[in-house]
PABA-585830 format. One record per residue (C-alpha): residue number from 1; x, y, z. Coordinates in pm, 1 decimal, padded with zeros to 6 digits. Last residue first. Layout:
<pts>
+-----+----------+----------+----------+
!  nr !        u !        v !        w !
+-----+----------+----------+----------+
! NUM !        X !        Y !        Z !
...
+-----+----------+----------+----------+
</pts>
This chain:
<pts>
+-----+----------+----------+----------+
!  nr !        u !        v !        w !
+-----+----------+----------+----------+
! 372 ! -02071.6 ! -00171.2 !  00486.7 !
! 371 ! -01903.5 !  00153.1 !  00690.6 !
! 370 ! -01551.2 !  00062.3 !  00616.5 !
! 369 ! -01669.1 !  00027.7 !  00223.1 !
! 368 ! -01713.5 !  00398.3 !  00200.4 !
! 367 ! -01365.5 !  00469.1 !  00337.3 !
! 366 ! -01199.8 !  00187.2 !  00162.6 !
! 365 ! -01367.8 !  00269.2 ! -00196.2 !
! 364 ! -01288.3 !  00643.6 ! -00122.8 !
! 363 ! -00901.8 !  00579.1 ! -00064.7 !
! 362 ! -00924.6 !  00317.3 ! -00375.7 !
! 361 ! -01091.8 !  00590.7 ! -00607.6 !
! 360 ! -00846.1 !  00855.3 ! -00519.1 !
! 359 ! -00556.3 !  00625.4 ! -00586.4 !
! 358 ! -00669.6 !  00531.5 ! -00918.2 !
! 357 ! -00725.7 !  00917.4 ! -01001.2 !
! 356 ! -00368.1 !  00936.7 ! -00863.8 !
! 355 ! -00206.6 !  00654.7 ! -01063.4 !
! 354 ! -00387.8 !  00864.2 ! -01415.3 !
! 353 ! -00229.2 !  01176.2 ! -01319.3 !
! 352 !  00104.4 !  00986.2 ! -01254.0 !
! 351 !  00062.9 !  00886.6 ! -01641.6 !
! 350 !  00344.0 !  00599.6 ! -01658.4 !
! 349 !  00486.8 !  00531.4 ! -02026.8 !
! 348 !  00821.3 !  00680.5 ! -01904.9 !
! 347 !  00825.5 !  00407.4 ! -01641.0 !
! 346 !  00870.6 !  00155.2 ! -01924.3 !
! 345 !  00629.0 ! -00138.0 ! -02004.7 !
! 344 !  00869.0 ! -00133.6 ! -02338.1 !
! 343 !  01064.8 ! -00481.8 ! -02218.1 !
! 342 !  00719.1 ! -00683.1 ! -02299.8 !
! 341 !  00446.6 ! -00806.1 ! -02122.6 !
! 340 !  00171.0 ! -00497.2 ! -02216.5 !
! 339 !  00359.8 ! -00212.2 ! -02414.0 !
! 338 !  00038.6 ! -00135.6 ! -02626.3 !
! 337 ! -00111.7 !  00035.1 ! -02323.3 !
! 336 ! -00476.7 ! -00003.5 ! -02307.3 !
! 335 ! -00714.2 !  00139.1 ! -02567.9 !
! 334 ! -00894.0 ! -00169.9 ! -02718.6 !
! 333 ! -00860.1 ! -00352.5 ! -02398.1 !
! 332 ! -01093.5 ! -00093.5 ! -02146.4 !
! 331 ! -00873.4 !  00148.1 ! -01986.6 !
! 330 ! -00704.3 !  00220.1 ! -01643.3 !
! 329 ! -00824.9 ! -00117.2 ! -01420.4 !
! 328 ! -01100.8 ! -00196.2 ! -01197.6 !
! 327 ! -01166.2 ! -00586.4 ! -01095.3 !
! 326 ! -01477.5 ! -00678.2 ! -00841.1 !
! 325 ! -01484.3 ! -00966.4 ! -00603.7 !
! 324 ! -01716.1 ! -01077.6 ! -00381.2 !
! 323 ! -01595.9 ! -01398.2 ! -00165.0 !
! 322 ! -01717.8 ! -01748.1 ! -00354.2 !
! 321 ! -01364.4 ! -01909.6 ! -00398.1 !
! 320 ! -01404.5 ! -01846.4 ! -00785.4 !
! 319 ! -01455.9 ! -01451.8 ! -00730.0 !
! 318 ! -01154.5 ! -01441.4 ! -00472.8 !
! 317 ! -00893.6 ! -01623.9 ! -00765.1 !
! 316 ! -01076.4 ! -01414.1 ! -01027.2 !
! 315 ! -01023.6 ! -01099.3 ! -00895.3 !
! 314 ! -00640.9 ! -01177.4 ! -00927.4 !
! 313 ! -00627.4 ! -01107.9 ! -01319.8 !
! 312 ! -00771.9 ! -01195.4 ! -01638.5 !
! 311 ! -00787.4 ! -01593.3 ! -01623.6 !
! 310 ! -01059.0 ! -01596.0 ! -01861.0 !
! 309 ! -01209.6 ! -01280.5 ! -02007.5 !
! 308 ! -01193.7 ! -00867.3 ! -01910.4 !
! 307 ! -01538.8 ! -00748.2 ! -02019.3 !
! 306 ! -01547.3 ! -00392.3 ! -02101.9 !
! 305 ! -01645.8 ! -00062.9 ! -01905.1 !
! 304 ! -01556.2 !  00293.8 ! -01889.4 !
! 303 ! -01601.9 !  00527.0 ! -01649.0 !
! 302 ! -01771.2 !  00870.9 ! -01554.6 !
! 301 ! -01660.6 !  01085.4 ! -01246.3 !
! 300 ! -01432.7 !  01066.6 ! -00963.8 !
! 299 ! -01588.1 !  01057.6 ! -00657.9 !
! 298 ! -01948.4 !  00984.9 ! -00674.9 !
! 297 ! -01933.0 !  00781.6 ! -01033.0 !
! 296 ! -01659.0 !  00586.9 ! -00900.9 !
! 295 ! -01809.5 !  00503.6 ! -00568.9 !
! 294 ! -02135.4 !  00430.4 ! -00761.9 !
! 293 ! -01933.4 !  00202.2 ! -01000.8 !
! 292 ! -01789.9 !  00030.7 ! -00692.5 !
! 291 ! -02117.6 ! -00044.0 ! -00564.9 !
! 290 ! -02252.2 ! -00186.8 ! -00912.3 !
! 289 ! -01939.8 ! -00432.7 ! -00905.0 !
! 288 ! -02007.1 ! -00514.0 ! -00552.5 !
! 287 ! -02387.3 ! -00634.9 ! -00627.2 !
! 286 ! -02307.2 ! -00777.5 ! -00929.4 !
! 285 ! -02015.2 ! -00992.1 ! -00807.7 !
! 284 ! -01719.2 ! -00964.1 ! -01035.2 !
! 283 ! -01595.4 ! -01266.3 ! -01265.5 !
! 282 ! -01695.7 ! -01035.7 ! -01572.7 !
! 281 ! -01793.8 ! -00696.1 ! -01610.8 !
! 280 ! -01502.9 ! -00455.6 ! -01569.1 !
! 279 ! -01463.1 ! -00105.2 ! -01433.8 !
! 278 ! -01244.3 !  00127.9 ! -01654.8 !
! 277 ! -01156.3 !  00462.4 ! -01457.7 !
! 276 ! -01162.9 !  00738.7 ! -01655.2 !
! 275 ! -00886.4 !  00980.2 ! -01862.6 !
! 274 ! -00984.4 !  00832.5 ! -02212.2 !
! 273 ! -00612.9 !  00778.3 ! -02280.8 !
! 272 ! -00537.4 !  00603.3 ! -01993.8 !
! 271 ! -00218.5 !  00425.3 ! -01913.0 !
! 270 ! -00116.5 !  00445.1 ! -01529.5 !
! 269 ! -00363.3 !  00215.4 ! -01369.2 !
! 268 ! -00296.8 ! -00158.6 ! -01435.4 !
! 267 ! -00441.9 ! -00428.6 ! -01216.0 !
! 266 ! -00639.7 ! -00305.4 ! -00943.0 !
! 265 ! -00823.2 ! -00553.0 ! -00758.4 !
! 264 ! -01138.7 ! -00457.1 ! -00545.5 !
! 263 ! -01234.8 ! -00693.5 ! -00236.6 !
! 262 ! -01549.4 ! -00668.7 ! -00042.3 !
! 261 ! -01733.6 ! -00781.5 !  00260.6 !
! 260 ! -01455.6 ! -01081.0 !  00304.3 !
! 259 ! -01590.2 ! -01305.4 !  00620.3 !
! 258 ! -01286.4 ! -01540.1 !  00677.4 !
! 257 ! -01358.3 ! -01895.9 !  00704.6 !
! 256 ! -01015.0 ! -02058.8 !  00722.5 !
! 255 ! -01041.9 ! -02264.3 !  00451.3 !
! 254 ! -01189.2 ! -02011.8 !  00256.0 !
! 253 ! -00927.3 ! -01722.1 !  00337.5 !
! 252 ! -00635.2 ! -02007.0 !  00263.3 !
! 251 ! -00791.3 ! -02108.5 ! -00086.8 !
! 250 ! -00804.3 ! -01739.5 ! -00142.9 !
! 249 ! -00398.1 ! -01673.6 ! -00058.2 !
! 248 ! -00313.7 ! -01988.3 ! -00287.2 !
! 247 ! -00496.2 ! -01825.0 ! -00525.4 !
! 246 ! -00383.9 ! -01494.8 ! -00536.9 !
! 245 ! -00018.1 ! -01604.3 ! -00522.2 !
! 244 ! -00083.7 ! -01840.5 ! -00846.2 !
! 243 ! -00279.3 ! -01619.2 ! -01065.5 !
! 242 ! -00161.0 ! -01832.7 ! -01406.8 !
! 241 !  00217.3 ! -01742.7 ! -01409.5 !
! 240 !  00144.2 ! -01350.2 ! -01446.8 !
! 239 ! -00010.2 ! -01327.7 ! -01126.9 !
! 238 !  00284.3 ! -01506.4 ! -00976.0 !
! 237 !  00318.7 ! -01261.3 ! -00638.0 !
! 236 !  00028.3 ! -01060.4 ! -00498.6 !
! 235 !  00024.2 ! -00772.8 ! -00298.5 !
! 234 ! -00261.4 ! -00759.8 ! -00083.6 !
! 233 ! -00405.6 ! -00422.3 !  00107.5 !
! 232 ! -00611.6 ! -00529.1 !  00412.6 !
! 231 ! -00869.6 ! -00330.4 !  00584.5 !
! 230 ! -01059.1 ! -00475.0 !  00910.7 !
! 229 ! -01422.8 ! -00306.8 !  00926.5 !
! 228 ! -01464.2 ! -00050.1 !  01157.0 !
! 227 ! -01145.4 !  00154.9 !  01088.9 !
! 226 ! -00907.6 !  00321.4 !  01328.5 !
! 225 ! -00694.5 !  00564.7 !  01082.4 !
! 224 ! -00370.0 !  00649.3 !  01246.8 !
! 223 ! -00319.0 !  00953.4 !  01025.7 !
! 222 !  00024.8 !  00862.9 !  00882.3 !
! 221 ! -00119.2 !  00529.5 !  00864.1 !
! 220 ! -00417.6 !  00594.4 !  00638.1 !
! 219 ! -00234.8 !  00826.2 !  00410.2 !
! 218 !  00032.7 !  00562.2 !  00344.9 !
! 217 ! -00196.5 !  00300.9 !  00302.5 !
! 216 ! -00332.6 !  00499.3 ! -00009.8 !
! 215 ! -00033.3 !  00578.4 ! -00147.7 !
! 214 !  00061.4 !  00147.6 ! -00108.9 !
! 213 ! -00272.0 !  00091.8 ! -00281.4 !
! 212 ! -00199.4 !  00281.4 ! -00570.3 !
! 211 !  00165.0 !  00198.9 ! -00574.2 !
! 210 !  00073.5 ! -00157.7 ! -00655.8 !
! 209 ! -00140.9 ! -00096.2 ! -00900.2 !
! 208 !  00111.4 !  00099.2 ! -01140.0 !
! 207 !  00388.8 ! -00158.3 ! -01072.7 !
! 206 !  00151.3 ! -00361.7 ! -01254.0 !
! 205 !  00127.4 ! -00371.6 ! -01561.9 !
! 204 !  00207.9 ! -00023.7 ! -01619.5 !
! 203 !  00555.5 ! -00040.9 ! -01492.5 !
! 202 !  00621.5 ! -00410.1 ! -01610.5 !
! 201 !  01013.2 ! -00338.2 ! -01613.4 !
! 200 !  01001.5 ! -00691.9 ! -01787.6 !
! 199 !  01383.8 ! -00767.8 ! -01943.0 !
! 198 !  01333.7 ! -01094.2 ! -02060.2 !
! 197 !  01454.4 ! -01407.8 ! -01897.7 !
! 196 !  01111.7 ! -01574.0 ! -01842.4 !
! 195 !  00954.3 ! -01517.5 ! -02146.3 !
! 194 !  00744.2 ! -01203.9 ! -02247.0 !
! 193 !  00859.7 ! -00933.1 ! -02027.4 !
! 192 !  00702.6 ! -01056.4 ! -01707.1 !
! 191 !  00608.5 ! -00894.0 ! -01395.5 !
! 190 !  00506.7 ! -00983.7 ! -01050.6 !
! 189 !  00358.5 ! -00719.4 ! -00819.9 !
! 188 ! -00014.5 ! -00817.3 ! -00801.7 !
! 187 ! -00261.4 ! -00556.0 ! -00688.1 !
! 186 ! -00515.1 ! -00560.1 ! -00425.9 !
! 185 ! -00772.9 ! -00403.0 ! -00242.7 !
! 184 ! -00952.8 ! -00567.3 !  00064.4 !
! 183 ! -01226.7 ! -00499.8 !  00312.3 !
! 182 ! -01286.1 ! -00767.8 !  00592.2 !
! 181 ! -01496.4 ! -00855.9 !  00866.4 !
! 180 ! -01287.6 ! -00869.6 !  01186.4 !
! 179 ! -01489.4 ! -00580.7 !  01329.5 !
! 178 ! -01323.2 ! -00329.9 !  01545.2 !
! 177 ! -01081.0 ! -00319.6 !  01297.5 !
! 176 ! -00747.1 ! -00419.5 !  01209.8 !
! 175 ! -00506.4 ! -00221.9 !  00974.7 !
! 174 ! -00394.0 ! -00485.5 !  00812.5 !
! 173 ! -00042.7 ! -00555.2 !  00504.0 !
! 172 ! -00028.0 ! -00860.0 !  00276.5 !
! 171 !  00277.5 ! -00951.6 !  00080.3 !
! 170 !  00264.4 ! -01232.3 ! -00139.3 !
! 169 !  00622.4 ! -01418.7 ! -00144.2 !
! 168 !  00889.6 ! -01508.5 ! -00439.4 !
! 167 !  01044.0 ! -01830.5 ! -00384.4 !
! 166 !  00809.8 ! -02076.8 ! -00516.6 !
! 165 !  00582.9 ! -02303.7 ! -00290.8 !
! 164 !  00440.7 ! -02012.8 ! -00161.8 !
! 163 !  00460.7 ! -01794.5 !  00148.2 !
! 162 !  00261.2 ! -01521.6 !  00266.0 !
! 161 !  00477.5 ! -01256.1 !  00384.6 !
! 160 !  00376.4 ! -01001.9 !  00685.2 !
! 159 !  00267.2 ! -00632.2 !  00755.5 !
! 158 !  00023.5 ! -00578.6 !  01086.2 !
! 157 ! -00066.7 ! -00229.5 !  01129.8 !
! 156 ! -00141.3 ! -00102.1 !  01476.5 !
! 155 !  00187.3 !  00047.2 !  01516.9 !
! 154 !  00091.3 !  00350.9 !  01275.6 !
! 153 !  00345.8 !  00541.5 !  01142.7 !
! 152 !  00534.8 !  00234.9 !  01046.2 !
! 151 !  00294.6 !  00131.6 !  00739.0 !
! 150 !  00524.2 !  00361.3 !  00496.6 !
! 149 !  00796.0 !  00148.1 !  00630.9 !
! 148 !  00671.9 ! -00192.1 !  00608.7 !
! 147 !  00544.8 ! -00135.4 !  00286.3 !
! 146 !  00885.2 ! -00076.7 !  00162.1 !
! 145 !  01021.3 ! -00359.9 !  00379.9 !
! 144 !  00802.3 ! -00592.0 !  00196.5 !
! 143 !  00800.8 ! -00454.3 ! -00157.2 !
! 142 !  01236.8 ! -00460.7 ! -00142.4 !
! 141 !  01210.4 ! -00811.7 ! -00012.6 !
! 140 !  00958.4 ! -00898.7 ! -00274.3 !
! 139 !  01174.7 ! -00737.7 ! -00559.1 !
! 138 !  01456.0 ! -00922.8 ! -00447.8 !
! 137 !  01268.9 ! -01259.4 ! -00477.1 !
! 136 !  01158.5 ! -01151.9 ! -00845.6 !
! 135 !  01457.6 ! -01057.4 ! -00953.6 !
! 134 !  01607.7 ! -01386.1 ! -00819.1 !
! 133 !  01330.4 ! -01502.5 ! -01093.7 !
! 132 !  01067.5 ! -01742.9 ! -01028.5 !
! 131 !  00805.2 ! -01507.4 ! -00959.2 !
! 130 !  00934.5 ! -01283.0 ! -01277.1 !
! 129 !  00987.1 ! -00905.8 ! -01158.1 !
! 128 !  01230.8 ! -00815.8 ! -01419.7 !
! 127 !  01551.1 ! -00611.7 ! -01436.3 !
! 126 !  01444.8 ! -00473.0 ! -01140.7 !
! 125 !  01389.8 ! -00081.7 ! -01220.8 !
! 124 !  01067.3 ! -00122.6 ! -01314.3 !
! 123 !  00986.2 ! -00135.1 ! -00907.0 !
! 122 !  01269.3 !  00128.8 ! -00809.8 !
! 121 !  01088.1 !  00386.5 ! -01047.6 !
! 120 !  00733.0 !  00284.9 ! -00940.4 !
! 119 !  00830.3 !  00354.0 ! -00551.4 !
! 118 !  00963.7 !  00676.8 ! -00661.8 !
! 117 !  00694.8 !  00799.1 ! -00857.4 !
! 116 !  00406.0 !  00673.5 ! -00589.1 !
! 115 !  00559.8 !  00822.5 ! -00333.7 !
! 114 !  00557.6 !  01183.2 ! -00480.6 !
! 113 !  00215.6 !  01132.5 ! -00652.6 !
! 112 ! -00005.5 !  01288.5 ! -00406.5 !
! 111 ! -00264.0 !  01146.7 ! -00151.3 !
! 110 ! -00360.7 !  01434.4 !  00154.3 !
! 109 ! -00650.4 !  01550.1 ! -00036.2 !
! 108 ! -00792.6 !  01252.6 ! -00071.6 !
! 107 ! -00785.2 !  01159.3 !  00347.9 !
! 106 ! -01034.4 !  01502.0 !  00415.7 !
! 105 ! -01250.7 !  01363.3 !  00078.9 !
! 104 ! -01291.0 !  01028.2 !  00244.3 !
! 103 ! -01472.1 !  01175.2 !  00571.0 !
! 102 ! -01679.2 !  01412.9 !  00397.3 !
! 101 ! -01796.3 !  01227.1 !  00100.4 !
! 100 ! -01937.9 !  00917.2 !  00401.1 !
!  99 ! -02250.7 !  00849.3 !  00216.7 !
!  98 ! -02221.0 !  00644.2 ! -00106.9 !
!  97 ! -02552.8 !  00446.5 ! -00123.0 !
!  96 ! -02568.9 !  00111.0 !  00001.5 !
!  95 ! -02427.3 ! -00231.0 ! -00089.9 !
!  94 ! -02604.3 ! -00510.8 !  00086.2 !
!  93 ! -02404.5 ! -00788.1 !  00203.5 !
!  92 ! -02569.0 ! -01154.8 !  00278.4 !
!  91 ! -02391.9 ! -01316.2 !  00555.7 !
!  90 ! -02109.0 ! -01567.3 !  00670.8 !
!  89 ! -01991.1 ! -01531.5 !  00276.6 !
!  88 ! -01822.7 ! -01828.0 !  00099.5 !
!  87 ! -02098.7 ! -01881.0 ! -00180.4 !
!  86 ! -02070.6 ! -02125.5 ! -00437.4 !
!  85 ! -01934.3 ! -01988.7 ! -00749.2 !
!  84 ! -02166.6 ! -02005.0 ! -01042.1 !
!  83 ! -02042.3 ! -02268.6 ! -01275.0 !
!  82 ! -01802.9 ! -02195.8 ! -01606.8 !
!  81 ! -01538.1 ! -02460.1 ! -01578.2 !
!  80 ! -01347.1 ! -02216.6 ! -01364.0 !
!  79 ! -01611.1 ! -02183.9 ! -01119.1 !
!  78 ! -01656.2 ! -02568.9 ! -01120.2 !
!  77 ! -01272.6 ! -02593.8 ! -01026.1 !
!  76 ! -01332.4 ! -02343.2 ! -00736.2 !
!  75 ! -01639.5 ! -02581.6 ! -00629.6 !
!  74 ! -01424.8 ! -02876.2 ! -00639.6 !
!  73 ! -01168.5 ! -02753.8 ! -00417.7 !
!  72 ! -00795.5 ! -02879.3 ! -00533.4 !
!  71 ! -00672.0 ! -02634.3 ! -00720.3 !
!  70 ! -00232.9 ! -02688.4 ! -00739.1 !
!  69 ! -00238.5 ! -02764.0 ! -01096.9 !
!  68 ! -00528.7 ! -02498.1 ! -01182.5 !
!  67 ! -00266.0 ! -02227.4 ! -01356.6 !
!  66 ! -00555.5 ! -01995.4 ! -01493.9 !
!  65 ! -00510.9 ! -01882.6 ! -01847.7 !
!  64 ! -00528.5 ! -01561.4 ! -02055.0 !
!  63 ! -00363.6 ! -01510.8 ! -02416.4 !
!  62 ! -00151.9 ! -01185.9 ! -02423.1 !
!  61 !  00115.0 ! -01345.9 ! -02644.5 !
!  60 !  00374.6 ! -01301.3 ! -02345.4 !
!  59 !  00158.9 ! -01444.7 ! -02115.3 !
!  58 !  00040.0 ! -01753.9 ! -02316.7 !
!  57 !  00343.8 ! -01908.8 ! -02508.2 !
!  56 !  00649.5 ! -01741.0 ! -02366.5 !
!  55 !  00496.3 ! -01719.3 ! -01981.3 !
!  54 !  00351.2 ! -02070.8 ! -02008.6 !
!  53 !  00587.8 ! -02229.3 ! -02236.6 !
!  52 !  00852.3 ! -02132.1 ! -01980.5 !
!  51 !  00665.2 ! -02274.6 ! -01698.3 !
!  50 !  00632.0 ! -02589.0 ! -01877.0 !
!  49 !  00293.9 ! -02712.4 ! -02000.0 !
!  48 !  00017.3 ! -02962.0 ! -01948.7 !
!  47 ! -00305.2 ! -02826.0 ! -02108.2 !
!  46 ! -00639.5 ! -02830.4 ! -01976.7 !
!  45 ! -01011.0 ! -02925.4 ! -02041.6 !
!  44 ! -01080.6 ! -02586.1 ! -02177.5 !
!  43 ! -01453.5 ! -02518.8 ! -02222.0 !
!  42 ! -01430.3 ! -02252.5 ! -01905.5 !
!  41 ! -01126.5 ! -02089.5 ! -02116.5 !
!  40 ! -00726.0 ! -02113.3 ! -02106.3 !
!  39 ! -00677.6 ! -02361.8 ! -01893.1 !
!  38 ! -00319.2 ! -02448.2 ! -01723.3 !
!  37 ! -00180.2 ! -02784.6 ! -01573.7 !
!  36 !  00165.3 ! -02766.0 ! -01489.1 !
!  35 !  00470.6 ! -02939.0 ! -01567.5 !
!  34 !  00803.3 ! -02989.7 ! -01382.8 !
!  33 !  00830.4 ! -03349.0 ! -01412.6 !
!  32 !  00696.8 ! -03413.1 ! -01091.4 !
!  31 !  00405.9 ! -03256.6 ! -01190.1 !
!  30 !  00312.0 ! -03434.0 ! -01475.8 !
!  29 !  00418.7 ! -03754.9 ! -01267.2 !
!  28 !  00147.8 ! -03645.7 ! -00993.7 !
!  27 ! -00116.0 ! -03634.0 ! -01240.1 !
!  26 ! -00072.6 ! -03954.7 ! -01418.4 !
!  25 ! -00107.6 ! -04117.2 ! -01044.7 !
!  24 ! -00417.0 ! -03932.6 ! -00946.1 !
!  23 ! -00385.9 ! -03735.5 ! -00636.9 !
!  22 ! -00458.4 ! -03406.3 ! -00791.3 !
!  21 ! -00782.7 ! -03491.0 ! -00959.8 !
!  20 ! -00771.9 ! -03488.7 ! -01326.8 !
!  19 ! -00847.2 ! -03157.8 ! -01508.9 !
!  18 ! -00863.5 ! -03369.7 ! -01818.0 !
!  17 ! -00593.0 ! -03317.2 ! -02102.4 !
!  16 ! -00518.2 ! -03121.9 ! -02394.7 !
!  15 ! -00189.0 ! -03224.8 ! -02548.0 !
!  14 !  00103.9 ! -03049.0 ! -02563.6 !
!  13 !  00213.6 ! -02770.2 ! -02805.8 !
!  12 ! -00057.8 ! -02521.0 ! -02774.4 !
!  11 ! -00006.0 ! -02310.3 ! -03040.8 !
!  10 ! -00010.6 ! -01893.4 ! -03029.6 !
!   9 ! -00224.1 ! -01727.3 ! -03255.3 !
!   8 ! -00086.1 ! -01369.9 ! -03424.8 !
!   7 ! -00189.0 ! -01030.5 ! -03314.3 !
!   6 ! -00265.2 ! -00934.3 ! -02989.7 !
!   5 ! -00568.2 ! -00808.5 ! -02832.6 !
!   4 ! -00478.4 ! -00735.7 ! -02444.6 !
!   3 ! -00708.5 ! -00839.6 ! -02142.6 !
!   2 ! -00482.8 ! -00784.2 ! -01856.1 !
!   1 ! -00232.2 ! -00926.4 ! -01654.2 !
+-----+----------+----------+----------+
</pts>
């Protein structure tokens, strides 16, 4: 899910309600009816909608939202109401100048698009990857096994599935470091074609982001890379339904006291008329955002900027839980893929030059951030 200018307006068909506490009787009654509480802006008190309405009336019409039904943390809800997040860091982080080019460039030289082309073709060949469909579950199983396969050359890498209240799991790969401090790169792997039953290849959105971090992981595994900071690669489910998978993971990371030094989310990395990486301004840690832009400048060149909007992608889950997060994608809104959230977001529309550009940035970021 990425900010996309769409023609036409959508009408919310259910009444606007306040974000009631999850133990409220009326709240629970609506949940038992199969409804979900979503917010479309900081000022929006919320609307109760069905899953089909979420996808058809919101995601399918490029209207951003966050599903807050399962969010009980008052500080996270305050962030989604427009307040600054409560810091979850153990200590302040200083993001330095770029200084590890020799190490990073040696690994960047080993990146290619052979694996990404094959992986992206498989992901986009699923009828859709809607988080509640059988295809969504099957794609999760395939991705889990594929991530395990590309990690197998380094037995220290731990690949796990993170279970949710729905069938499609999220997936994480972890390269343990000498420090438990975490550097995280992420992408969502679910997709939609505009309804719960539509064909949704999701090639650019967001199979492209998945294969970017998979290729970086492949090269690190092949080199038996032993990081200082622990590196994690997150593949989120349920993003198109309101950031569901990442919300669960970042809720867990907050409650268990994880110390995250940096999280960079990639959502759409395969369609770029500008030939640049785009770094978005909002729902991002200002210090980390500046650092990300220094890495882009040093390794890739110039970058574009834009504002992502409410509930734009999974970095919002990390940010709202108080962790330093940033978001990169392939284009500003006005020039991004016209095929988003439709059956036309196909493999044939993907530029693998763009995919490789993002993969080089991801590797550079991981190596530079390894020394934070």
